C-alpha positions as CSV (number, residue, x, y, z in Angstrom):
1,M,97.9,98.1,64.6
2,V,97.4,94.7,66.3
3,N,93.9,93.3,66.1
4,F,93.7,92.1,69.7
5,I,89.8,91.8,69.6
6,S,90.0,89.2,66.7
7,K,91.6,86.7,69.1
8,R,89.1,87.5,72.0
9,K,88.1,83.8,72.1
10,L,91.7,82.8,72.7
11,W,92.2,85.4,75.6
12,V,88.9,84.6,77.3
13,S,89.7,80.8,77.1
14,I,93.0,81.2,78.7
15,S,91.4,83.1,81.5
16,A,88.7,80.7,81.8
17,V,91.2,77.7,82.1
18,L,93.1,79.6,84.7
19,V,90.1,80.4,86.8
20,A,88.8,76.8,86.5
21,A,92.1,75.4,87.7
22,S,92.3,77.9,90.6
23,I,88.8,77.0,91.8
24,T,89.8,73.4,91.7
25,M,92.8,73.8,93.8
26,L,90.9,75.9,96.3
27,A,88.1,73.3,96.4
28,L,90.7,70.4,96.8
29,W,93.1,72.0,99.2
30,G,91.8,75.3,100.5
31,L,94.2,77.9,101.8
32,K,96.6,77.1,104.8
33,L,95.8,79.9,107.3
34,G,98.4,81.3,109.5
35,I,98.1,82.3,113.2
36,D,96.3,85.6,112.4
37,F,93.4,83.6,111.4
38,T,93.8,80.4,113.5
39,G,95.1,81.8,116.8
40,G,98.5,81.6,118.0
41,S,101.1,83.8,119.9
42,L,103.5,86.6,119.0
43,L,106.8,87.2,121.0
44,E,108.9,90.2,120.4
45,V,112.4,90.3,121.8
46,K,115.6,92.2,121.7
47,F,118.9,90.4,121.8
48,L,121.3,91.8,124.4
49,G,124.4,90.7,122.1
50,S,124.6,90.4,118.5
51,A,121.3,89.1,116.9
52,P,121.1,85.6,115.6
53,S,119.9,84.8,112.0
54,V,116.4,83.6,111.4
55,T,118.0,80.1,110.4
56,E,119.8,80.0,113.7
57,V,116.7,80.9,115.8
58,E,114.6,78.2,114.1
59,E,117.3,75.7,114.5
60,K,117.4,76.5,118.3
61,L,113.7,76.0,118.5
62,A,113.5,73.0,116.2
63,D,113.0,70.4,119.0
64,L,110.0,72.3,120.4
65,Q,108.1,71.5,117.2
66,L,106.3,74.9,117.1
67,K,103.5,75.0,114.4
68,S,103.6,77.9,111.8
69,L,106.8,79.3,113.2
70,T,107.9,82.3,111.5
71,S,110.8,84.8,112.6
72,Q,111.0,88.4,111.5
73,P,114.1,90.4,112.3
74,T,113.4,94.0,113.4
75,E,115.7,97.0,114.0
76,Q,118.2,97.3,116.8
77,N,118.9,93.5,117.5
78,G,115.2,92.7,117.7
79,M,113.1,89.8,116.3
80,V,109.4,89.0,116.2
81,L,108.3,85.3,116.4
82,R,104.9,83.9,115.5
83,F,103.8,80.5,116.1
84,Q,100.4,78.6,116.9
85,D,101.0,77.4,120.5
86,T,99.7,79.9,123.2
87,S,100.9,78.1,126.4
88,E,103.0,79.7,128.9
89,E,105.1,76.7,129.1
90,T,106.0,76.9,125.5
91,H,106.6,80.7,125.9
92,Q,109.2,80.1,128.6
93,A,110.9,77.1,126.8
94,I,111.7,79.6,123.9
95,L,113.0,82.2,126.1
96,K,115.4,79.8,127.6
97,R,116.7,78.4,124.2
98,L,117.4,81.8,122.7
99,P,120.7,83.8,123.4
100,P,120.4,86.6,126.3
101,L,117.6,88.7,125.5
102,E,115.0,91.1,126.7
103,E,111.3,90.4,126.1
104,L,109.5,93.3,124.8
105,R,106.1,91.7,124.4
106,F,104.0,88.5,124.5
107,E,100.6,88.5,123.0
108,A,98.3,85.4,122.3
109,V,95.6,85.4,119.8
110,G,92.8,83.1,120.5
111,P,90.9,81.0,117.9
112,S,87.8,83.2,118.2
113,V,89.8,86.3,117.4
114,G,91.3,84.6,114.4
115,Q,87.9,83.6,113.1
116,E,86.9,87.1,113.4
117,L,89.8,88.4,111.5
118,Q,88.9,85.7,108.8
119,R,85.4,86.9,108.6
120,K,86.5,90.5,108.3
121,A,89.1,89.7,105.6
122,I,86.4,88.1,103.5
123,Y,83.9,91.0,104.0
124,A,86.8,93.6,103.1
125,I,87.4,91.7,99.8
126,I,83.7,91.4,98.8
127,L,83.1,95.0,99.8
128,V,85.9,96.3,97.7
129,L,84.8,94.3,94.7
130,L,81.3,95.6,94.9
131,T,82.3,99.2,95.6
132,I,84.6,99.2,92.5
133,S,81.9,97.7,90.4
134,F,79.4,100.3,91.5
135,Y,82.0,103.1,91.0
136,M,82.6,101.9,87.5
137,A,79.0,101.8,86.7
138,W,78.6,105.4,87.8
139,A,81.7,106.8,86.3
140,F,80.4,105.3,82.9
141,R,76.8,106.7,83.5
142,K,76.9,108.8,80.3
143,V,77.8,105.8,78.1
144,S,74.7,104.1,76.9
145,R,75.5,103.0,73.5
146,P,76.2,100.4,72.4
147,V,76.9,99.0,75.8
148,A,75.1,100.2,78.9
149,S,77.2,101.8,81.8
150,W,76.3,99.2,84.4
151,K,77.8,96.5,82.1
152,Y,81.3,98.3,82.5
153,G,80.7,97.6,86.0
154,V,79.9,93.9,85.8
155,V,82.7,93.4,83.4
156,T,85.1,95.1,85.9
157,L,83.7,92.8,88.8
158,I,84.4,89.7,86.6
159,S,87.9,90.9,85.9
160,L,88.8,91.5,89.5
161,F,87.3,88.1,90.4
162,H,89.7,86.5,87.9
163,D,92.6,88.3,89.4
164,V,91.8,87.3,93.0
165,V,90.8,83.7,92.3
166,I,94.2,83.1,90.4
167,V,96.1,84.5,93.4
168,L,94.1,82.4,95.6
169,G,94.5,79.3,93.6
170,L,98.4,79.8,93.5
171,F,98.5,80.1,97.3
172,A,96.3,77.0,97.7
173,F,99.0,75.2,95.7
174,L,101.8,76.6,97.6
175,G,100.0,75.7,100.8
176,E,99.5,72.2,100.0
177,F,103.0,71.4,98.6
178,Y,105.2,73.9,100.3
179,G,103.5,74.7,103.6
180,V,102.9,78.3,102.8
181,E,100.5,80.1,104.9
182,I,98.4,83.3,104.5
183,N,98.1,86.1,107.0
184,T,96.7,89.5,107.2
185,S,99.6,90.7,105.0
186,F,98.3,88.4,102.3
187,I,94.9,90.2,102.4
188,A,96.7,93.5,102.3
189,A,98.4,92.2,99.1
190,T,95.1,91.0,97.6
191,L,93.4,94.5,98.2
192,T,96.4,96.2,96.6
193,V,96.1,93.9,93.6
194,L,92.4,95.1,93.2
195,G,93.3,98.5,93.2
196,F,96.1,98.3,90.7
197,S,94.0,96.1,88.3
198,V,91.0,98.5,88.4
199,H,93.4,101.4,87.7
200,D,94.5,99.6,84.4
201,T,90.8,98.7,83.6
202,I,89.8,102.2,84.0
203,V,92.5,103.4,81.6
204,V,91.4,101.3,78.8
205,F,87.6,101.9,79.4
206,D,88.1,105.6,79.5
207,R,89.8,105.6,76.3
208,I,86.9,103.6,74.8
209,R,84.6,106.1,76.3
210,E,86.6,109.0,74.7
211,N,86.8,107.3,71.1
212,L,83.1,106.1,70.9
213,P,81.5,109.5,69.9
214,R,84.1,110.1,67.2
215,S,84.9,106.8,65.9
216,N,83.6,105.6,62.5
217,Q,84.4,102.0,63.5
218,D,82.0,99.4,64.9
219,F,82.2,98.8,68.6
220,A,84.8,96.0,68.5
221,G,87.0,98.1,66.1
222,T,86.7,101.1,68.6
223,V,87.6,98.8,71.4
224,N,90.6,97.5,69.5
225,T,91.9,101.0,68.6
226,S,91.5,102.0,72.3
227,L,93.5,98.9,73.4
228,N,96.4,99.8,70.9
229,Q,96.5,103.2,72.3
230,T,96.7,102.3,75.9
231,I,98.6,99.0,75.8
232,V,102.1,100.4,76.0
233,R,101.2,102.6,79.0
234,S,99.6,99.7,80.7
235,I,102.5,97.3,80.1
236,N,105.1,99.7,80.9
237,T,103.6,100.7,84.3
238,S,103.2,97.1,85.3
239,V,106.4,95.7,84.2
240,T,108.3,98.5,86.1
241,V,106.3,97.5,89.3
242,M,106.8,93.7,88.7
243,L,110.5,94.1,88.2
244,V,110.8,95.7,91.7
245,L,108.6,92.8,93.1
246,A,110.7,90.1,91.5
247,A,113.7,91.4,92.9
248,I,112.2,91.4,96.4
249,V,110.8,87.9,95.8
250,F,114.1,86.3,95.1
251,L,116.4,88.6,96.9
252,G,114.3,90.0,99.8
253,G,113.8,88.5,103.2
254,A,111.6,85.6,103.9
255,S,109.2,87.8,105.9
256,I,108.0,89.6,102.9
257,Q,108.7,87.2,100.1
258,Y,105.3,85.7,99.7
259,F,103.6,89.0,100.2
260,S,105.6,90.3,97.3
261,L,105.0,87.1,95.3
262,A,101.1,87.7,95.8
263,L,101.6,91.2,94.5
264,L,103.6,90.2,91.6
265,V,101.2,87.4,90.5
266,G,98.3,89.6,91.1
267,I,99.6,92.6,89.2
268,F,100.7,90.5,86.1
269,F,97.3,88.7,85.8
270,G,95.6,92.1,86.7
271,T,97.3,93.6,83.8
272,Y,96.4,90.7,81.5
273,S,92.7,90.9,82.4
274,S,92.6,94.7,82.0
275,I,93.7,94.2,78.4
276,F,92.8,90.7,77.3
277,L,89.6,90.0,79.2
278,A,87.6,93.1,80.3
279,S,87.5,94.7,76.7
280,P,86.9,91.4,74.9
281,L,84.0,90.8,77.2
282,L,82.5,94.0,76.5
283,V,82.6,93.0,72.7
284,F,81.1,89.5,73.6
285,W,78.4,91.2,75.5
286,D,77.6,93.6,72.5
287,N,77.4,90.9,70.0
288,F,75.2,88.9,72.1
289,S,72.8,91.8,72.8
290,R,72.7,92.4,69.0
291,R,71.9,88.8,68.0
292,N,69.1,88.8,70.5
293,N,67.8,92.0,69.4
294,A,68.0,90.9,65.5
């Protein structure tokens, strides 16, 4: 049996350094927002002949200097273009430079709509974090010793914050040096990471709850036993998902590359936090309470 808990200071220190670095990058550079949040246009077309590649389309439109241009192929010779400019003049200039096509739709998103989406995205993440924490406190309501049930919820909240902040920090770095923008699909990836991470955390915490009544060990020993019993399952599940995501990141299309990258990084650190952060924090909290009550 591996004694993970004996090295809890190391695991928590690694997480603290990563979170501090991520917060620093967010404070210095912020996130590079895409047109979903800043406003812009969406143009969907269907080519009458063979569809050009994404690279060919972007080369034909290069002289228009479109900001935040992304091109996403669709089925049946179609393509969706997104860019920040919302003027009709730019709209017509794009149509003239592309091969013969049929315009399916053209939609403009104003800055006010983009700001509303931005607020809703922030509210969604905060709501999910709080709801998960309350659920964890309720699910472990029958566990009162040696760690109260509400502490499981607080520790879960800290772990989820850890996972989200690291992903945000990475994309702040990518936005500053590689021009990577975030959009609504990034928010979907972030919420998915939260769900996956809390699933792993619940698996570990539930085993701790099962072992506590029949364990002859102290709390730290019980937590360590529970980690050893669940770690293989957690890692196998996560590695299976991450292998698929890694294949999409390196071999998939550009339109889903960064969505998959956010999931890949988030699930990796979500698995790390479930094993090496959440459980050690419970032990730290128990030791702190014992010292104060002594």
